C-alpha positions in Angstrom: 11.0 8.3 -22.4 10.3 4.6 -22.8 12.0 1.8 -21.1 12.0 -1.9 -22.0 11.0 -4.4 -19.3 12.7 -7.3 -21.1 15.7 -7.6 -23.3 16.3 -5.2 -26.2 17.5 -6.5 -29.6 17.8 -4.7 -32.9 15.9 -5.5 -36.1 17.5 -5.6 -39.6 16.4 -2.1 -40.2 18.0 -0.8 -37.0 14.8 -0.4 -34.9 14.9 -1.6 -31.3 12.8 -4.6 -30.4 11.8 -5.3 -26.8 11.1 -8.8 -25.6 8.9 -7.5 -22.8 6.9 -4.4 -22.9 7.7 -0.7 -23.5 6.9 1.2 -20.4 6.9 4.9 -19.7 9.5 5.7 -17.0 6.9 7.8 -15.1 4.5 4.9 -15.2 7.2 2.6 -14.0 8.1 4.9 -11.1 4.4 5.0 -10.2 4.2 1.2 -10.1 7.4 0.9 -8.1 6.0 3.4 -5.5 2.7 1.5 -5.3 4.3 -2.0 -4.8 7.3 -0.9 -2.7 7.4 -2.1 0.9 6.8 0.8 3.2 9.3 1.6 6.0 8.9 -0.3 9.3 7.7 2.7 11.2 4.8 3.2 8.8 3.8 -0.4 9.1 3.9 -0.2 12.9 1.8 3.0 12.9 -0.8 1.5 10.6 -1.0 -1.6 12.8 -1.4 0.5 15.9 -4.2 2.5 14.4 -5.9 -0.5 12.9 -5.7 -2.6 16.1 -5.9 -0.1 19.0 -8.7 2.1 17.6 -11.4 -0.6 17.5 -10.2 -1.9 20.9 -10.5 1.6 22.5 -13.9 2.1 20.9 -15.1 -1.3 22.2 -13.9 -0.6 25.7 -15.4 2.9 25.7 -18.8 1.5 24.7 -18.5 -1.3 27.3 -17.7 1.3 30.0 -20.7 3.5 29.1 -23.0 0.4 29.1 -21.7 -0.6 32.5 -22.4 2.9 33.9 -25.8 3.1 32.4 -26.8 -0.3 33.7 -25.5 0.7 37.2 -27.6 3.9 37.2 -30.7 2.1 36.1 -30.6 -0.3 39.0 
């Protein structure tokens, strides 16, 4: 099934004319799902993973370095 993204008019022969583009409804659903704003809890979870994971890795590496330097002295 096709859907018009603009305004539909009819030609003299009775054929539909779209002022925008003819888009497949499945393709349009795919585009809507890609560009839809995710729920707030998903945004929060992505931020927590993207921010806290590097901080935890940095602090763990710093702790190991501190212990190794203490043992070497």
